C-alpha positions as CSV (number, residue, x, y, z in Angstrom):
1,X,-42.9,-60.9,131.4
2,X,-44.1,-58.9,128.4
3,X,-41.9,-56.1,126.8
4,X,-43.7,-52.9,128.9
5,X,-44.3,-49.8,127.7
6,X,-41.7,-46.9,127.8
7,X,-42.1,-44.1,130.4
8,X,-44.6,-41.6,128.2
9,X,-43.3,-38.3,127.1
10,X,-46.1,-35.2,126.8
11,X,-45.2,-33.2,124.0
12,X,-46.6,-29.6,123.9
13,X,-50.3,-29.1,124.6
14,X,-51.7,-28.7,120.9
15,X,-54.1,-25.4,120.7
16,X,-57.6,-26.2,119.5
17,X,-60.5,-24.2,118.6
18,X,-63.1,-24.3,121.2
19,X,-66.6,-23.0,121.0
20,X,-70.6,-23.1,121.9
21,X,-72.3,-24.6,120.0
22,X,-75.1,-22.7,118.4
23,X,-77.3,-25.8,116.7
24,X,-78.3,-28.8,117.7
25,X,-77.7,-32.4,115.6
26,X,-80.6,-34.4,115.4
27,X,-81.0,-35.8,119.4
28,X,-80.5,-39.8,120.1
29,X,-82.9,-39.4,122.7
30,X,-83.9,-43.4,123.1
31,X,-81.3,-45.4,124.7
32,X,-81.9,-48.3,122.9
33,X,-82.0,-48.4,119.5
34,X,-80.8,-50.8,116.1
35,X,-77.3,-50.0,114.8
36,X,-75.2,-52.2,111.9
37,X,-71.9,-53.7,113.8
38,X,-69.3,-52.6,111.4
39,X,-66.2,-55.7,112.8
40,X,-63.3,-54.1,114.0
41,X,-60.3,-54.7,112.3
42,X,-56.6,-53.3,112.7
43,X,-54.2,-52.2,110.5
44,X,-51.9,-55.9,109.6
45,X,-48.2,-53.7,109.4
46,X,-45.2,-53.7,112.2
47,X,-46.6,-55.8,115.4
48,X,-45.2,-54.5,118.6
49,X,-43.8,-57.0,121.2
50,X,-46.0,-59.4,123.0
51,X,-47.4,-58.5,126.4
52,X,-48.0,-60.8,129.2
53,X,-51.7,-61.7,130.3
54,X,-51.6,-58.6,133.2
55,X,-51.2,-56.6,130.9
56,X,-54.0,-56.8,128.7
57,X,-56.4,-58.4,130.6
58,X,-59.2,-56.4,132.1
59,X,-59.5,-57.4,136.0
60,X,-62.9,-57.5,137.3
61,X,-63.3,-57.2,141.2
62,X,-66.1,-59.7,142.1
63,X,-67.7,-58.8,145.5
64,X,-69.6,-62.2,146.2
65,X,-71.4,-61.7,149.2
66,X,-73.2,-59.2,146.4
67,X,-73.1,-60.9,143.0
68,X,-75.1,-63.8,142.9
69,X,-77.2,-65.9,145.4
70,X,-77.6,-69.5,144.3
71,X,-78.9,-70.8,147.7
72,X,-82.1,-68.3,148.4
73,X,-80.5,-67.0,151.2
74,X,-79.8,-63.9,150.6
75,X,-76.1,-64.0,150.7
76,X,-74.0,-64.1,147.6
77,X,-72.0,-67.8,147.0
78,X,-69.2,-69.1,144.7
79,X,-72.1,-71.5,143.3
80,X,-73.7,-68.1,142.2
81,X,-70.8,-66.6,140.4
82,X,-70.3,-70.3,139.0
83,X,-74.1,-69.7,137.2
84,X,-73.5,-66.3,136.0
85,X,-69.4,-66.8,134.4
86,X,-70.3,-66.8,131.7
87,X,-70.8,-62.9,131.8
88,X,-66.9,-62.4,132.1
89,X,-66.4,-64.4,129.1
90,X,-68.8,-62.3,127.0
91,X,-68.2,-59.0,128.2
92,X,-64.2,-59.1,127.7
93,X,-62.6,-59.8,131.3
94,X,-59.9,-61.9,131.5
95,X,-59.5,-62.1,135.3
96,X,-61.5,-62.0,138.4
97,X,-60.7,-60.7,141.7
98,X,-62.6,-62.1,144.4
99,X,-63.0,-60.2,147.6
100,X,-62.4,-62.5,150.9
101,X,-64.0,-66.0,150.9
102,X,-62.0,-67.4,153.7
103,X,-63.7,-68.5,157.1
104,X,-64.2,-66.2,159.4
105,X,-66.6,-64.6,161.8
106,X,-67.5,-62.1,159.4
107,X,-66.8,-59.2,162.0
108,X,-65.9,-57.0,158.3
109,X,-67.0,-59.4,155.8
110,X,-64.3,-61.7,155.7
111,X,-61.4,-59.2,156.5
112,X,-61.4,-61.0,159.6
113,X,-59.8,-64.0,159.0
114,X,-60.0,-67.6,161.4
115,X,-58.5,-70.1,158.8
116,X,-56.7,-68.5,155.6
117,X,-57.1,-72.0,153.8
118,X,-60.3,-72.5,154.6
119,X,-63.6,-71.2,152.7
120,X,-66.5,-70.2,154.3
121,X,-69.6,-71.8,154.9
122,X,-71.4,-68.8,153.9
123,X,-69.8,-69.0,150.6
124,X,-69.8,-72.9,150.0
125,X,-67.1,-75.3,150.3
126,X,-63.8,-75.7,148.7
127,X,-65.1,-78.3,146.2
128,X,-67.1,-74.9,144.9
129,X,-64.3,-73.1,145.0
130,X,-62.7,-75.9,142.7
131,X,-65.6,-76.5,140.3
132,X,-65.9,-72.3,140.0
133,X,-62.0,-72.5,139.2
134,X,-62.6,-75.0,136.6
135,X,-65.8,-73.3,135.0
136,X,-63.3,-70.2,134.7
137,X,-60.3,-71.8,133.2
138,X,-62.9,-73.4,130.5
139,X,-63.9,-69.6,129.9
140,X,-60.6,-68.3,129.8
141,X,-60.8,-66.4,132.7
142,X,-58.2,-66.1,135.2
143,X,-59.0,-66.2,139.4
144,X,-57.3,-64.0,142.1
145,X,-58.1,-64.2,145.0
146,X,-57.6,-61.6,148.1
147,X,-54.8,-62.3,150.5
148,X,-55.1,-60.5,153.8
149,X,-51.6,-60.0,155.5
150,X,-51.5,-58.0,158.0
151,X,-54.3,-59.5,160.4
152,X,-56.0,-62.2,161.3
153,X,-58.8,-62.8,163.2
154,X,-59.2,-63.1,167.1
155,X,-60.7,-65.9,166.5
156,X,-57.9,-67.5,164.9
157,X,-56.3,-70.6,166.4
158,X,-52.8,-69.0,166.2
159,X,-54.4,-65.7,167.9
160,X,-56.2,-68.3,170.7
161,X,-52.8,-69.9,171.1
162,X,-50.9,-66.7,171.6
163,X,-52.8,-65.3,174.0
164,X,-52.0,-68.5,176.5
165,X,-48.1,-67.9,175.1
166,X,-48.0,-71.2,173.4
167,X,-45.4,-71.3,171.5
168,X,-44.8,-70.7,168.6
169,X,-47.2,-68.2,168.1
170,X,-47.0,-66.5,171.6
171,X,-44.6,-64.3,169.1
172,X,-46.9,-64.5,165.9
173,X,-48.7,-61.4,166.9
174,X,-47.6,-57.3,168.2
175,X,-47.8,-57.8,171.5
176,X,-46.9,-54.8,174.8
177,X,-46.8,-54.2,178.0
178,X,-49.1,-51.2,179.0
179,X,-47.9,-47.8,180.5
180,X,-49.5,-46.4,184.2
181,X,-51.4,-43.4,184.3
182,X,-50.8,-40.5,187.2
183,X,-53.6,-41.9,188.9
184,X,-52.6,-45.6,188.8
185,X,-54.7,-47.0,185.7
186,X,-53.7,-49.0,183.2
187,X,-53.4,-47.1,179.7
188,X,-52.2,-48.4,176.0
189,X,-48.7,-48.5,175.2
190,X,-48.7,-45.4,173.2
191,X,-51.5,-43.1,171.4
192,X,-51.5,-45.1,168.4
193,X,-55.7,-45.1,166.9
194,X,-56.9,-47.6,164.5
195,X,-59.0,-47.1,161.0
196,X,-62.0,-47.4,162.7
197,X,-63.3,-46.8,166.4
198,X,-60.3,-45.3,168.7
199,X,-57.6,-46.7,170.3
200,X,-55.4,-49.2,168.0
201,X,-54.6,-51.3,171.4
202,X,-56.7,-54.1,173.1
203,X,-56.0,-55.5,176.6
204,X,-56.4,-58.9,177.2
205,X,-56.6,-59.9,180.6
206,X,-55.3,-63.4,179.7
207,X,-51.9,-62.8,178.8
208,X,-52.1,-59.7,180.6
209,X,-50.8,-57.7,177.7
210,X,-51.9,-55.2,174.8
211,X,-52.2,-56.4,171.4
212,X,-52.3,-54.3,168.5
213,X,-55.3,-53.6,166.1
214,X,-54.9,-51.2,163.4
215,X,-58.9,-52.0,162.1
216,X,-61.7,-53.6,164.0
217,X,-60.7,-55.0,167.5
218,X,-61.1,-58.3,166.4
219,X,-58.4,-58.1,164.2
220,X,-55.4,-58.0,165.6
221,X,-52.2,-57.8,163.6
222,X,-49.5,-60.1,163.0
223,X,-46.2,-59.8,163.7
224,X,-43.9,-59.8,160.6
225,X,-41.1,-59.6,163.0
226,X,-41.6,-63.6,163.8
227,X,-39.6,-65.5,161.1
228,X,-41.9,-68.0,162.3
229,X,-45.2,-66.2,161.2
230,X,-43.8,-65.1,158.0
231,X,-43.5,-68.5,156.6
232,X,-46.3,-69.0,157.8
233,X,-48.0,-66.8,155.8
234,X,-45.6,-67.4,152.8
235,X,-47.1,-71.0,153.3
236,X,-50.6,-69.5,153.1
237,X,-49.8,-68.4,149.4
238,X,-48.1,-71.5,148.2
239,X,-51.6,-73.0,149.0
240,X,-53.8,-71.2,146.9
241,X,-51.0,-71.3,144.3
242,X,-50.8,-75.0,144.2
243,X,-54.5,-74.8,143.5
244,X,-54.0,-73.0,140.6
245,X,-54.7,-69.9,141.3
246,X,-53.3,-67.0,139.6
247,X,-52.4,-64.4,142.1
248,X,-53.6,-62.7,144.3
249,X,-54.5,-59.2,145.7
250,X,-52.8,-57.9,149.0
251,X,-55.1,-56.3,151.5
252,X,-53.6,-53.3,153.6
253,X,-49.9,-53.2,153.0
254,X,-49.1,-49.9,154.6
255,X,-49.9,-51.5,158.0
256,X,-48.1,-54.8,157.6
257,X,-44.7,-53.7,159.8
258,X,-44.5,-51.5,162.6
259,X,-41.9,-48.8,164.4
260,X,-40.5,-51.0,166.9
261,X,-40.1,-48.5,168.9
262,X,-43.4,-48.2,169.8
263,X,-42.8,-44.0,170.9
264,X,-46.2,-42.3,170.6
265,X,-47.0,-40.7,167.2
266,X,-46.8,-37.0,166.3
267,X,-49.7,-35.0,166.7
268,X,-50.1,-32.7,163.9
269,X,-52.5,-30.2,165.9
270,X,-53.1,-30.2,169.5
271,X,-56.8,-29.0,168.8
272,X,-58.3,-32.2,167.0
273,X,-59.3,-34.3,169.2
274,X,-62.0,-36.6,167.3
275,X,-61.1,-39.8,168.2
276,X,-61.7,-41.7,164.2
277,X,-58.7,-42.2,162.5
278,X,-59.9,-40.5,159.4
279,X,-60.1,-36.9,161.2
280,X,-56.6,-35.7,161.3
281,X,-55.0,-36.4,164.9
282,X,-51.5,-37.9,164.1
283,X,-49.1,-38.4,161.7
284,X,-49.2,-42.0,161.2
285,X,-45.4,-42.2,161.1
286,X,-44.4,-45.1,162.9
287,X,-47.7,-47.5,162.4
288,X,-47.5,-47.8,158.6
289,X,-45.4,-46.9,155.9
290,X,-42.4,-48.6,157.2
291,X,-38.9,-49.5,154.9
292,X,-39.3,-53.1,156.1
293,X,-42.6,-53.2,154.8
294,X,-40.9,-53.7,151.5
295,X,-39.0,-56.3,152.3
296,X,-41.9,-58.1,153.1
297,X,-43.5,-57.7,149.5
298,X,-39.9,-59.3,148.4
299,X,-40.5,-62.2,150.4
300,X,-43.9,-62.8,149.0
301,X,-43.1,-62.2,145.0
302,X,-40.3,-64.4,145.9
303,X,-43.1,-67.1,146.2
304,X,-44.7,-66.2,143.3
305,X,-41.7,-66.3,141.5
306,X,-41.6,-69.6,142.4
307,X,-44.7,-70.6,140.8
308,X,-44.1,-68.2,137.6
309,X,-40.8,-70.0,136.9
310,X,-42.1,-73.3,136.8
311,X,-44.5,-73.2,134.3
312,X,-44.2,-69.6,132.1
313,X,-47.7,-68.7,134.0
314,X,-46.9,-65.6,135.7
315,X,-48.4,-65.5,138.9
316,X,-49.9,-61.7,139.2
317,X,-49.4,-59.3,142.8
318,X,-51.2,-56.6,143.2
319,X,-51.2,-54.1,146.5
320,X,-53.4,-52.1,148.0
321,X,-52.3,-49.1,149.4
322,X,-53.8,-45.5,150.4
323,X,-50.6,-44.2,150.7
324,X,-48.4,-40.9,149.6
325,X,-47.5,-41.3,145.6
326,X,-43.8,-41.5,147.1
327,X,-44.7,-44.7,149.4
328,X,-46.7,-45.9,146.8
329,X,-44.2,-46.2,143.8
330,X,-41.5,-47.8,145.7
331,X,-44.1,-51.2,145.6
332,X,-43.2,-51.1,142.0
333,X,-40.5,-53.5,141.3
334,X,-37.0,-51.4,141.2
335,X,-33.6,-52.9,142.2
336,X,-35.3,-55.9,143.9
337,X,-38.5,-57.8,142.8
338,X,-41.5,-56.2,144.2
339,X,-45.7,-56.1,142.7
340,X,-46.0,-56.0,139.4
341,X,-48.2,-53.2,140.4
342,X,-49.9,-50.8,143.4
343,X,-53.4,-50.2,142.9
344,X,-53.7,-46.7,141.4
345,X,-56.4,-44.6,143.4
346,X,-56.0,-41.2,141.8
347,X,-59.1,-41.3,140.2
348,X,-60.8,-42.2,143.2
349,X,-58.8,-39.7,145.7
350,X,-58.2,-37.1,143.8
351,X,-61.2,-36.7,141.5
352,X,-65.1,-35.5,141.8
353,X,-68.2,-34.3,139.7
354,X,-66.7,-30.8,139.6
355,X,-62.8,-31.6,138.0
356,X,-61.9,-30.3,135.3
357,X,-60.4,-31.7,132.3
358,X,-57.0,-30.2,133.8
359,X,-57.6,-32.0,136.6
360,X,-58.1,-35.4,134.9
361,X,-54.9,-34.6,133.2
362,X,-53.3,-33.8,135.7
363,X,-54.6,-36.8,138.2
364,X,-53.0,-39.0,134.8
365,X,-49.8,-37.7,134.9
366,X,-49.7,-37.8,138.5
367,X,-49.1,-41.5,138.4
368,X,-47.1,-41.9,135.0
369,X,-44.3,-38.7,135.9
370,X,-43.9,-41.1,139.1
371,X,-44.1,-44.5,138.0
372,X,-40.5,-46.3,137.7
373,X,-39.1,-46.4,133.9
374,X,-40.1,-49.8,132.9
375,X,-42.9,-50.4,134.9
376,X,-46.8,-50.8,134.0
377,X,-49.7,-48.4,135.0
378,X,-53.3,-49.4,136.4
379,X,-56.2,-47.3,136.1
380,X,-59.0,-47.8,138.5
381,X,-62.4,-46.4,139.3
382,X,-64.0,-48.1,142.5
383,X,-64.0,-50.8,144.3
384,X,-66.1,-52.5,148.1
385,X,-64.3,-49.3,149.7
386,X,-65.6,-46.3,147.9
387,X,-68.5,-44.5,146.3
388,X,-69.5,-46.0,143.0
389,X,-68.6,-43.7,140.2
390,X,-72.0,-42.9,138.9
391,X,-72.5,-41.6,142.6
392,X,-69.1,-40.1,142.5
393,X,-69.2,-38.3,139.5
394,X,-72.6,-38.1,138.2
395,X,-74.7,-40.8,136.2
396,X,-73.9,-39.1,132.6
397,X,-69.7,-39.5,133.5
398,X,-70.3,-43.4,133.8
399,X,-68.8,-43.5,130.0
400,X,-66.5,-41.3,130.0
401,X,-64.8,-42.4,133.5
402,X,-64.9,-46.0,132.2
403,X,-63.8,-44.5,128.7
404,X,-60.8,-43.2,130.1
405,X,-59.9,-46.6,132.5
406,X,-59.8,-49.1,129.2
407,X,-58.0,-46.6,127.2
408,X,-55.5,-45.5,129.1
409,X,-52.6,-46.7,128.3
410,X,-52.2,-49.6,131.3
411,X,-54.2,-52.5,133.0
412,X,-58.1,-51.6,133.7
413,X,-59.3,-52.6,137.3
414,X,-63.7,-52.9,137.1
415,X,-65.5,-53.0,140.2
416,X,-68.5,-54.9,139.5
417,X,-71.6,-53.4,139.2
418,X,-70.0,-50.4,137.1
419,X,-70.5,-51.9,133.5
420,X,-73.7,-50.9,134.0
421,X,-73.0,-47.8,136.0
422,X,-75.2,-49.0,139.2
423,X,-75.5,-46.1,141.9
424,X,-75.0,-46.5,145.5
425,X,-77.5,-48.0,147.8
426,X,-80.0,-46.2,150.3
427,X,-79.1,-48.3,153.4
428,X,-80.8,-47.1,156.4
429,X,-79.3,-47.0,160.0
430,X,-81.5,-49.9,161.1
431,X,-80.3,-51.7,157.8
432,X,-76.7,-50.4,158.6
433,X,-74.1,-53.8,158.7
434,X,-70.5,-52.3,157.9
435,X,-68.5,-52.4,161.5
436,X,-66.8,-48.6,160.0
437,X,-70.7,-47.2,159.4
438,X,-72.2,-48.5,163.3
439,X,-69.3,-47.6,165.0
440,X,-70.0,-44.2,164.0
441,X,-73.0,-44.3,165.5
442,X,-76.7,-43.2,164.2
443,X,-75.6,-39.4,163.3
444,X,-72.6,-40.3,161.7
445,X,-73.2,-43.8,159.6
446,X,-74.2,-42.2,156.3
447,X,-70.9,-40.7,156.2
448,X,-68.7,-43.4,157.6
449,X,-71.0,-46.8,155.6
450,X,-69.7,-48.7,153.4
451,X,-72.8,-50.5,152.6
452,X,-73.6,-48.5,150.1
453,X,-71.4,-49.4,147.6
454,X,-71.4,-53.3,148.1
455,X,-75.4,-53.5,147.2
456,X,-76.5,-56.9,145.3
457,X,-75.8,-56.5,141.9
458,X,-78.4,-55.9,139.0
459,X,-79.0,-58.8,136.4
460,X,-82.5,-58.2,135.6
461,X,-86.1,-56.4,136.5
462,X,-87.2,-59.5,138.6
463,X,-87.2,-60.1,142.5
464,X,-84.3,-58.8,143.7
465,X,-82.6,-57.8,140.4
466,X,-82.0,-61.5,140.2
467,X,-79.5,-61.6,142.3
468,X,-81.4,-63.8,145.0
469,X,-84.6,-65.5,145.7
470,X,-84.9,-64.3,149.4
471,X,-87.3,-62.0,150.7
472,X,-84.3,-60.2,152.0
473,X,-81.4,-59.7,151.1
474,X,-78.2,-59.0,153.3
475,X,-78.2,-55.1,151.6
476,X,-81.3,-53.9,149.8
477,X,-80.6,-53.8,146.2
478,X,-81.1,-50.6,144.9
479,X,-84.5,-49.6,143.8
480,X,-83.6,-48.3,140.4
481,X,-82.3,-52.5,139.7
482,X,-86.5,-52.3,137.8
483,X,-85.3,-50.0,134.7
484,X,-80.8,-50.2,135.3
485,X,-80.0,-54.0,135.3
486,X,-77.9,-55.9,132.7
487,X,-80.8,-57.7,131.0
488,X,-81.9,-54.8,129.9
489,X,-78.5,-53.1,129.0
490,X,-78.0,-56.5,127.3
491,X,-80.7,-56.0,125.1
492,X,-79.7,-52.0,124.0
493,X,-77.2,-51.5,121.3
494,X,-76.7,-48.5,122.9
495,X,-76.4,-48.9,127.1
496,X,-73.1,-48.5,129.4
497,X,-72.9,-51.8,129.0
498,X,-72.7,-52.0,125.2
499,X,-70.3,-49.1,125.4
500,X,-68.6,-50.7,128.0
501,X,-68.0,-54.3,126.3
502,X,-67.0,-52.5,123.0
503,X,-64.0,-50.5,124.8
504,X,-63.2,-53.5,126.0
505,X,-62.9,-55.4,122.6
506,X,-61.1,-51.9,121.6
507,X,-58.6,-53.1,123.9
508,X,-57.1,-55.9,122.0
509,X,-55.5,-52.7,119.1
510,X,-52.3,-53.1,119.2
511,X,-52.5,-48.9,119.3
512,X,-54.4,-48.9,122.8
513,X,-52.5,-52.4,124.1
514,X,-48.8,-49.9,123.5
515,X,-49.4,-47.1,121.6
516,X,-47.7,-43.5,123.0
517,X,-50.6,-41.6,124.9
518,X,-50.9,-37.6,123.9
519,X,-52.8,-35.6,126.9
520,X,-54.4,-32.7,125.1
521,X,-56.8,-29.7,127.2
522,X,-57.8,-27.9,124.9
523,X,-60.5,-25.8,127.4
524,X,-61.0,-26.0,131.3
525,X,-63.5,-29.1,130.4
526,X,-62.4,-30.7,127.4
527,X,-60.0,-33.7,128.0
528,X,-58.3,-35.3,124.5
529,X,-56.0,-38.6,124.6
530,X,-54.5,-39.6,121.7
531,X,-52.9,-43.5,121.0
532,X,-50.8,-44.0,118.3
533,X,-48.3,-46.7,117.3
534,X,-46.4,-46.8,113.8
535,X,-48.0,-48.9,111.4
536,X,-50.9,-49.0,112.8
537,X,-54.5,-47.0,113.4
538,X,-54.4,-43.6,115.7
539,X,-57.1,-43.3,118.0
540,X,-58.8,-40.0,119.3
541,X,-60.8,-40.0,123.0
542,X,-62.6,-36.8,123.4
543,X,-64.4,-36.2,126.4
544,X,-66.8,-33.3,127.3
545,X,-66.5,-33.4,131.9
546,X,-68.1,-29.7,131.8
547,X,-72.0,-28.8,132.1
548,X,-72.0,-26.9,129.1
549,X,-71.9,-28.3,125.4
550,X,-68.6,-27.6,124.0
551,X,-67.3,-28.1,120.0
552,X,-64.2,-29.0,118.8
553,X,-62.5,-28.3,115.5
554,X,-59.8,-31.0,114.5
555,X,-58.5,-30.4,111.3
556,X,-57.1,-27.1,111.7
557,X,-55.0,-27.7,114.6
558,X,-53.9,-31.2,114.5
559,X,-51.7,-32.5,111.7
560,X,-52.3,-35.3,109.3
561,X,-55.6,-35.4,110.9
562,X,-57.8,-37.2,107.6
563,X,-61.1,-35.6,106.5
564,X,-63.4,-38.4,108.4
565,X,-62.9,-40.8,111.3
566,X,-64.4,-43.3,112.1
567,X,-66.8,-43.4,115.6
568,X,-65.6,-46.4,117.4
569,X,-67.6,-46.4,120.4
570,X,-69.6,-43.2,122.2
571,X,-71.4,-42.4,125.7
572,X,-74.7,-42.9,125.5
573,X,-75.8,-39.2,125.9
574,X,-73.5,-38.6,122.8
575,X,-74.8,-36.9,119.3
576,X,-72.9,-39.8,117.7
577,X,-73.5,-43.4,117.7
578,X,-70.7,-46.7,116.9
579,X,-70.0,-46.3,113.1
580,X,-70.7,-42.4,112.3
581,X,-68.1,-40.9,110.6
582,X,-66.8,-37.1,111.9
583,X,-66.1,-34.9,109.6
584,X,-62.9,-33.2,110.5
585,X,-63.3,-30.1,108.7
586,X,-66.9,-29.2,111.0
587,X,-66.9,-28.2,114.6
588,X,-67.9,-31.6,116.4
589,X,-70.1,-31.1,118.9
590,X,-70.0,-32.7,121.9
591,X,-72.4,-32.8,124.9
592,X,-72.4,-32.3,128.5
593,X,-70.6,-35.1,130.8
594,X,-70.0,-37.4,127.0
595,X,-66.9,-39.2,125.6
596,X,-66.0,-40.3,121.9
597,X,-63.4,-43.0,121.1
598,X,-62.6,-42.2,117.3
599,X,-60.2,-43.7,114.7
600,X,-58.5,-43.3,111.6
C-alpha cells in the first residue's frame, strides 16, 4: 500500500476582500466554442511517495440495468457495458464498480441474490462477464463487484433448506419463535422494523418460526453467529477473487449483526406511530451498528489480503455504511485490518441547494477531522439510492460539486451520469418499479421511490438516448436527453463532460494527489481550497455557491500569489475559460453557482 496523506491541519482562515461586482466581463453565452488546449505539465522537482492504485483512481459506479442495453430488451446488460467500455478509458476512470449482477428474482433489482456465484440471465452469462473483464483489463480499467453479505433472496437454496431445517443450513438465517399477545394471537418476537414496510419479522408456517428481514420480506437476513455461514460468504469472496476482480463494494454493513438478546428497541417518542423505518420511531440500537460488525469486516478483509499478498495488487474493500460519524470511522483499519475506506456520504447527507460555503467547509472537515491518522479520505456526490447532483443542488452546481469531489485530497467516486449532469427522471405511479416506492403507495411513492435516480444513461440524442433500441425501457429515459447527452457534450470544448474530464486529468498532478489542503470561506457563499506541495504547482479551487455574483481579490490577502494565475478548468457558467490568465491584482468576478481551478 502506498503512503497515505497525513492528517490535515487547517491554519487560521485568511481574510479576503469580497464585494459585489458592478461590471460584467464579456459573457460567454454559448455552451460550445473552440479553445486552444495547452498540455498540462507539472514541475519536475521533488517527487512524493508513490500511492496505491485505489488512492489515485476515480471509481465510477455503473448501474448495469441503466448503462447500455445490447440486445434490445430495454434493460442494460454486461455486453452493453463492454460495448461502451472505451468511455471509461477516454474519461480517465481508473476502476468501475458494478451494482449487483448476480442471479436474482429482482424483487429489489439485484440486492436479493439467489446465487452469489452466478450471473443473472437478465445481464448475460459468466462468459459475458469474463469478456467484459478482459476488455476492461486491456483498457487499464479495474473492476469491483457489489458484495451483499447481510441477506440473500428467499429463493436462495440456502434459505429453502433452512426453512426445512436441513443442516448445516438450519442456522444460516436468523430465526426466532414468536410471542403470544393478550388475545392469544401469535406476534413477532420484538418490535424491530425493516427499512421498507413495517415489521422486520416474517412468519414461516413451514418452519414454525419468524425470520428476520431488515429489508423486504424476500430478503431474509443471514446469521453470522453461524461459523459455517461466515465461511460460505468468505468463499463467495474467494470465488470472484479467483476470477480476477480487483475488490468489492460491500453493501449495508451496519445491519449484518444483531444484538442476540433480541429485546425490543427503544421508542424515541411514543406519539410517533408511522410504520416506515425512515420515520423515526425506534432507536435502532439493537438491530444495527453492533460491535461484532467490525469483527466480520476483519474476516472479509483477511480474505482480500490473501490475494493482495500473493501478487502485490491491492484488492480493495469499500464499505457502505449510512451511520453516525463515530460508527462510520470504525470501519477504517486502525489496530486491526478493516476496510480501506468506508464511503463518505456526508455531501449527500448534510448538503443541499441552499447550503453555504461554511456548510461545505464544515462537511469536509467533519470527515477529515474524524478520520483516523494515516487513513485515506473519499468523496461521494451521488449513487443509485439518492437524488442526483443536478436535482439535489441544481443544474448549475454540477461542475462545482464535481470539482469538489475530484480536487479534494482522497479518492473520488462518481455515479454514472454525473459526468454529464444528468438529473432525476420523472416517473409516474404506473411506471414505478422500486419496491420502496411501491410500498409507499400512490400517495407517497414520489417521496420514497429511487427510480428517478436510476433512469438510463444518455449516450446521444437518438431513440432512448442511445441506451436501447427497445420501444419501452425498464424505466423511461429522461425527457431532456435530446440536448443533455454525452455525444453532444463530447463535441463541445465546454460542457459538463469536458470539465469533468479535465478535472480527472488534473488529478495526476502530485499537488492534487498528495498536496496539503487549506480551506477558506471569505464569505458565506465563497469557498476557496488551496492545494500545495513543495516543489510543485499550487492550486486554488474557487467556488461561488451563492445566488449572487461575487468578486474576490487575491493578491492583497494571500501571500506569495503571483501577478497572474492560469485557469486549469472552469464550470460552464464561468466567465473564465481554460487557459485564460487571471490578473490577481484585480477582483475576480464569479457568477452564481460557478467554479474555477487556478494554478501557478
